[in-house]
C-alpha positions in Angstrom: 0.0 0.0 0.0 2.8 2.3 0.9 4.5 1.5 -2.4 1.4 2.2 -4.3 0.9 5.5 -2.5 4.6 6.5 -3.2 4.1 5.5 -6.8 1.0 7.6 -7.1 2.7 10.5 -5.4 5.5 10.3 -7.9 3.2 10.2 -10.9 1.3 13.2 -9.6 4.6 15.1 -8.9 5.9 14.4 -12.4 2.6 15.4 -13.9 2.7 18.6 -12.0 6.2 19.3 -13.2 5.2 18.5 -16.8 2.4 21.0 -16.5 4.8 23.6 -15.2 7.1 23.1 -18.1 4.5 22.9 -20.8 3.9 26.6 -21.3 7.6 27.4 -21.6 8.3 24.4 -23.8 5.3 25.3 -26.1 6.4 29.0 -26.2 9.9 27.9 -27.3 8.5 25.8 -30.1 6.3 28.6 -31.3 9.3 31.0 -31.4 11.2 28.5 -33.5 8.3 28.2 -35.9 7.9 31.9 -36.3 11.6 32.5 -36.8 11.7 29.7 -39.5 8.6 31.2 -41.1 10.0 34.7 -41.3 13.4 33.5 -42.5 11.8 31.4 -45.2 10.0 34.5 -46.5 13.2 36.5 -46.7 13.3 36.9 -50.5 9.7 37.9 -50.7 10.1 40.5 -47.9 13.3 41.8 -49.3 11.6 42.3 -52.7 8.7 44.2 -51.0 10.9 46.6 -49.1 13.0 47.3 -52.2 9.8 48.2 -54.1 9.0 50.7 -51.4 12.6 52.0 -51.3 12.5 52.6 -55.1 9.1 54.3 -54.9 10.3 56.7 -52.2 6.9 58.4 -51.6 6.6 61.2 -49.1 4.0 61.6 -46.3 0.3 61.1 -47.3 1.4 60.5 -50.9 2.4 56.8 -50.4 -0.1 55.4 -52.8 2.1 52.6 -54.2 3.9 51.9 -50.9 0.7 51.2 -49.0 -0.5 48.8 -51.7 2.7 46.8 -51.4 2.0 46.2 -47.7 -1.7 45.7 -48.1 -1.2 43.1 -50.8 1.1 41.1 -48.6 -1.4 41.1 -45.8 -4.4 40.2 -47.9 -2.6 37.3 -49.5 -1.9 36.1 -46.0 -5.6 36.2 -45.1 -5.9 39.5 -43.2 -9.0 41.7 -43.5 -7.8 45.1 -44.5 -9.7 48.4 -43.9 -8.3 51.2 -45.9 -8.5 55.0 -45.8 -8.9 55.0 -42.0 -8.9 58.2 -39.9 -9.4 60.4 -43.0 -6.0 59.4 -44.6 -6.2 57.7 -48.0 -3.0 55.7 -47.5 -3.7 54.6 -43.9 -5.0 51.1 -43.1 -5.7 48.6 -40.4 -5.2 44.9 -41.2 -6.8 42.4 -38.8 -6.7 38.6 -38.2 -8.2 36.5 -35.4 -10.8 37.3 -32.8 -11.0 37.8 -29.1 -8.3 38.8 -26.6 -5.5 39.6 -26.3 -5.3 42.1 -29.2 -1.7 42.8 -30.1 -1.1 45.8 -32.4 2.0 46.2 -34.6 2.8 49.6 -36.1 4.1 50.0 -39.6 5.4 53.1 -41.4 6.3 53.6 -45.1 6.9 57.3 -45.9 10.1 58.7 -47.4 11.9 62.1 -46.8 12.1 64.9 -49.4 15.5 65.9 -50.7 17.2 62.5 -50.1 17.2 60.9 -53.5 20.1 58.4 -53.5 21.0 55.1 -55.0 22.7 52.3 -53.0 26.3 53.3 -53.9 29.0 54.4 -51.5 29.1 57.9 -53.0 26.5 60.6 -53.1 24.5 59.9 -56.2 21.1 61.4 -57.0 18.5 59.2 -58.7 17.2 61.3 -61.6 13.6 60.0 -61.3 13.3 60.6 -57.5 13.3 63.7 -55.3 12.8 61.8 -52.1 14.6 58.9 -50.4 14.2 56.5 -47.5 16.7 58.2 -45.2 14.9 56.9 -42.1 14.3 53.4 -43.3 10.5 53.3 -43.2 10.5 51.0 -46.3 12.1 48.4 -43.9 9.9 49.4 -41.0 6.6 48.6 -42.8 7.7 45.3 -44.3 9.4 44.1 -41.1 6.3 44.7 -39.2 4.1 43.0 -41.8 6.5 39.9 -41.7 6.0 39.7 -37.9 2.2 40.1 -38.2 2.0 37.3 -40.8 4.0 34.9 -38.7 1.7 35.5 -35.8 -1.3 35.0 -38.0 0.0 31.6 -38.9 0.0 30.6 -35.2 -3.5 32.0 -34.8 -4.9 30.2 -37.8 -3.5 26.9 -36.6 -5.0 27.4 -33.1 -1.6 27.3 -31.4 -2.4 30.7 -29.8 -5.6 32.6 -29.3 -6.4 36.2 -29.8 -6.1 38.9 -32.5 -3.3 40.6 -34.3 -3.7 44.1 -35.9 -1.2 45.8 -38.2 -1.6 49.6 -38.3 -0.4 51.0 -41.5 0.4 54.6 -40.5 1.5 57.1 -43.1 3.4 60.4 -42.8 5.3 59.8 -39.6 7.9 62.4 -40.8 6.0 65.5 -39.8 2.5 64.5 -40.8 1.4 62.7 -37.6 -0.5 59.8 -39.1 -0.7 57.9 -35.8 -2.1 60.9 -34.0 -5.2 60.8 -36.2 -5.5 57.1 -35.7 -5.3 57.5 -31.9 -7.7 60.5 -32.0 -10.2 58.4 -33.9 -10.1 55.6 -31.4 -8.5 52.9 -33.6 -6.4 51.6 -30.6 -9.3 51.4 -28.1 -9.4 47.6 -28.1 -5.7 47.0 -28.4 -4.0 45.5 -25.3 -0.4 46.0 -26.3 1.3 47.9 -29.2 4.7 47.1 -30.6 7.0 48.9 -33.0 10.5 49.0 -34.3 12.8 51.4 -36.2 15.7 51.1 -38.5 19.0 52.5 -37.2 22.7 51.9 -36.8 22.5 49.7 -33.7 20.4 47.0 -32.1 18.6 47.9 -28.9 15.3 48.4 -27.0 13.7 51.9 -26.8 14.2 52.8 -23.2 14.6 56.6 -23.8 11.6 58.9 -24.3 11.1 61.1 -27.4 10.4 64.8 -27.5 6.9 66.1 -27.7 6.6 68.6 -30.5 4.2 70.9 -32.4 4.6 72.3 -35.9 2.9 75.0 -38.0 3.2 76.9 -41.2 3.1 80.7 -40.6 1.9 82.7 -43.6 2.4 86.4 -44.0 0.4 88.6 -46.5 1.6 92.0 -47.7 1.3 94.3 -50.6 3.3 94.0 -53.8 5.2 97.0 -55.3 8.2 97.9 -57.3 11.1 97.4 -54.9 13.1 100.3 -56.4 10.4 102.6 -58.0 7.8 102.5 -55.2 8.9 100.7 -52.2 6.8 102.9 -49.9 3.7 101.5 -51.6 4.6 98.0 -50.6 4.5 95.9 -47.4 6.8 93.0 -47.5 5.5 89.6 -46.4 9.1 88.4 -46.3 9.9 91.2 -43.8 7.2 89.7 -41.6 8.8 86.2 -41.8 12.3 87.6 -41.1 10.9 89.7 -38.2 9.3 86.6 -36.7 12.5 84.6 -37.1 14.6 87.3 -35.4 12.3 87.4 -32.4 12.1 83.6 -32.1 15.9 83.5 -32.3 16.2 86.0 -29.5 13.7 83.9 -27.5 16.0 80.9 -27.6 18.0 82.4 -24.6 14.8 82.4 -22.6 13.4 78.9 -23.0 14.5 75.7 -21.2 17.8 74.4 -22.5 16.2 71.1 -23.6 14.0 73.0 -26.1 14.6 72.6 -29.8 13.2 75.1 -32.3 13.7 74.7 -36.1 12.4 76.5 -39.1 12.7 76.8 -42.8 11.5 79.6 -45.1 9.3 77.7 -47.6 8.3 80.8 -49.6 10.1 84.1 -49.6 9.2 85.8 -52.9 10.0 85.3 -56.5 12.2 88.3 -57.6 14.3 90.8 -55.6 12.8 93.8 -57.4 9.3 92.9 -56.4 8.1 93.5 -52.8 6.8 90.0 -51.9 3.1 90.0 -51.0 3.3 86.4 -49.7 5.9 84.5 -47.6 5.7 81.4 -45.4 7.9 79.9 -42.7 7.6 76.3 -41.3 8.3 75.9 -37.6 8.9 72.9 -35.2 8.9 73.4 -31.5 10.2 70.4 -29.3 10.6 69.7 -25.6 10.6 66.6 -23.4 7.3 67.8 -21.8 4.1 68.3 -23.9 2.9 71.1 -21.6 6.2 73.1 -22.3 5.7 72.6 -26.0 2.3 74.1 -25.9 3.6 77.0 -23.8 6.6 77.8 -26.0 4.5 77.4 -29.1 2.2 80.1 -27.8 5.2 82.4 -27.5 6.2 81.7 -31.1 2.6 82.6 -32.1 3.0 86.0 -30.3 6.3 86.6 -32.1 4.5 86.0 -35.4 1.7 88.4 -34.4 4.2 91.0 -33.4 6.1 90.7 -36.6 3.0 91.2 -38.7 2.1 94.3 -36.7 5.6 95.7 -37.0 5.8 95.2 -40.8 2.2 96.3 -41.7 1.3 92.8 -42.9 -1.2 90.2 -41.8 -0.5 86.7 -40.6 -2.3 83.4 -40.3 -1.0 80.0 -39.5 -1.9 76.3 -39.9 -0.9 73.7 -37.3 0.5 70.8 -39.3 1.5 68.2 -36.6 1.9 67.7 -32.9 3.0 64.6 -31.0 3.3 63.5 -27.4 6.5 62.4 -25.7 7.1 58.6 -25.6 6.2 56.6 -22.5 8.6 53.7 -21.8 7.0 50.5 -20.5 9.8 48.8 -18.6 7.9 45.6 -18.2 7.5 45.1 -22.0 11.0 46.5 -22.7 12.7 43.9 -20.5 10.8 41.1 -22.2 11.6 42.4 -25.7 15.3 42.9 -24.7 15.6 39.2 -23.8 14.2 38.2 -27.2 16.5 40.5 -29.1 19.5 39.3 -27.2 18.7 35.7 -28.3 18.2 36.7 -31.9 21.2 38.9 -32.2 22.2 41.4 -34.8 23.6 41.4 -38.3 27.0 40.0 -39.2 28.6 41.7 -42.2 30.3 39.9 -45.1 33.8 41.0 -46.1 32.3 43.0 -49.0 29.8 44.7 -46.6 32.5 45.6 -44.2 34.5 47.2 -47.0 31.4 49.1 -48.0 30.9 50.2 -44.4 34.5 51.5 -44.1 34.2 53.5 -47.4 30.9 55.0 -46.4 32.2 56.0 -43.0 34.8 58.1 -44.7 32.0 60.5 -45.6 30.7 60.9 -42.0 31.5 63.9 -39.8 31.3 61.6 -36.8 33.8 59.1 -35.4 34.6 55.7 -36.9 32.7 52.7 -35.6 33.5 49.1 -36.2 31.2 47.3 -38.7 31.2 44.5 -36.1 29.0 46.5 -33.8 26.0 45.8 -36.2 26.0 42.4 -34.6 25.9 43.6 -31.0 22.8 44.1 -28.9 23.4 47.1 -26.6 22.4 47.1 -23.0 19.2 48.7 -21.7 20.6 52.1 -20.7 18.5 55.2 -21.0 20.0 58.0 -23.2 19.0 61.5 -24.1 16.8 61.6 -27.1 16.3 64.7 -29.3 13.9 63.1 -31.9 10.1 63.0 -32.0 7.6 60.4 -33.1 3.9 60.0 -33.4 4.4 56.6 -31.6 4.3 58.8 -28.5 0.6 59.4 -28.9 0.0 55.6 -29.1 2.0 55.2 -25.9 -0.5 57.4 -24.1 -3.5 55.2 -24.9 -2.0 51.7 -24.8 1.1 50.1 -23.3 3.8 50.3 -26.0 7.2 48.8 -26.6 9.7 49.3 -29.4 13.2 48.6 -30.6 15.8 49.5 -33.2 17.7 47.1 -35.5 21.0 47.8 -37.2 20.0 48.3 -40.9 22.6 51.1 -41.5 26.3 51.1 -41.3 27.3 51.8 -37.6 27.7 55.5 -37.1 25.4 56.5 -40.0 23.2 59.5 -39.2 19.5 59.2 -39.9 17.9 61.5 -42.5 21.1 61.3 -44.6 22.0 60.2 -48.1 24.2 57.6 -46.5 21.2 56.1 -44.6 19.3 56.0 -47.9 22.1 54.2 -49.6 22.3 51.6 -46.9 18.6 51.0 -47.2 19.0 49.5 -50.6 21.5 46.9 -49.4 21.1 43.3 -48.3 22.4 44.1 -44.8 19.4 46.4 -44.4 17.0 43.6 -45.2 18.8 41.3 -42.7 18.4 43.9 -40.0 14.7 44.1 -40.9 14.4 40.3 -40.3 16.1 40.7 -36.9 13.3 43.2 -36.0 10.5 41.0 -37.4 11.6 38.0 -35.4 12.0 40.1 -32.2 8.5 41.5 -32.6 7.0 38.0 -33.3 8.8 36.5 -30.3 7.6 39.3 -28.0 4.1 38.8 -29.3 4.3 35.1 -28.5 5.3 35.9 -24.9 2.2 38.2 -24.7 -0.2 35.7 -26.1 1.0 32.9 -23.9 1.5 34.9 -20.6 -1.6 36.9 -19.5 0.4 38.0 -16.4 2.9 39.8 -18.6 0.1 41.9 -20.2 -1.5 42.5 -16.8 1.8 43.8 -15.3 2.4 46.0 -18.4 -1.1 47.5 -18.1 -0.6 48.2 -14.4 2.6 50.1 -15.1 0.9 52.0 -17.9 -1.9 53.1 -15.6 0.6 54.5 -13.1 2.4 56.4 -15.8 -0.7 58.0 -17.3 -2.5 58.7 -14.1 -5.5 61.0 -14.5 -4.3 62.4 -17.8 -7.0 62.3 -20.5 -5.5 62.1 -24.0 -5.8 65.2 -26.1 -4.1 65.6 -29.5 -1.6 68.5 -29.6 -2.7 69.2 -33.2 -6.2 69.9 -32.1 -9.2 68.9 -34.2 -7.8 69.7 -37.6 -8.1 67.1 -40.4 -5.0 65.4 -41.7 -2.7 67.8 -43.5 -2.7 65.7 -46.6 -0.8 68.2 -48.7 1.8 69.3 -46.1 4.6 68.2 -48.4 3.4 70.3 -51.3 
């Protein structure tokens, strides 16, 4: 009897141990499956990102680029809703049903003025005026690859829930995600994930700057600049007066503030007093409240400049984004997955390309080998802005960067555009796709991880009720014109 009881106890113990191991064992098998699936689609995904790289369409004009992504998703069985939140190129692709709902962000807009081929020297492509100097051609396709691999697990019943791919246009100054957030498209999402091309592999543990942008337009009176200057009122004088006052204001704002501007229209001929001029401003700061306060002072400078030059002024808010909330619960999980996947190892030919390209940098030399390294989770100062910030204020959000450019390459440069057409960029994209997919698997198979992330999110947001910094304006669909 004692032997039977001991045997029964042993069976029960082993069964309990097996049950404990089963979730982890299953999770590992799922990760291997998704990694294999993503890798097997390498040629197809590389072809897709190169199509978008060659299209190089700017914000809200990404007609061909959005079709490339939508076609991949439809072929995989996703339901695709297009033209969401008043943006013709925006879409949401959905597969599955029920909870949890994991959202994956995808971008695909290019930057004006960065036309470049994939060579090691600055070479403009005659048919293009824009270029993917921020790697959004990789961003979109990498996110789609991750979403499709998750869909395969959902369709086979190995995990339960829903995956949503958010195709968000015009991240570069158009704020596509802001309109999607404002329209409630993330209301049923449990966790949002994103990634970004870069020159290193790491998890986003540093916030981004909140920012607000606007085009200030001055209206004057034309006249002959030599024959009757007293009859004219120069709109360009209004712009320059505003710029002078804002530049003097820089001494009297917090040191972490960033203010940029370009004169987008200043007249057509020196001998004609310009009756129209326009200047495009960005105001950035780590805190959204400071952005709004400083922006109001910029408005006053514009009003004063108009009064002082006898012109009139109006302005149009173009974009505005929140700072980025960092969810440490999610960041730690994604970091562990990225460490296991690792970075990109260059071939001898790629290392030679990297050394030649680095000779054109103003910054210091960095070893091509660092593209294979995953950096530790150490917060650093960040001077950029992103509309992912708005997403992070309505749903727990996590993101990462993958080395798709030669180490040391500055973003928004012809060198970054050149790297974007290389195989090493595509391999970096695959690193990101696998990391997103593995993190999603952790979320689908571990409800406690989602619960912990949501608890952290609630503490961060507190009583704040989301309000878009760009107000109630419609998408600025022609802001690149």
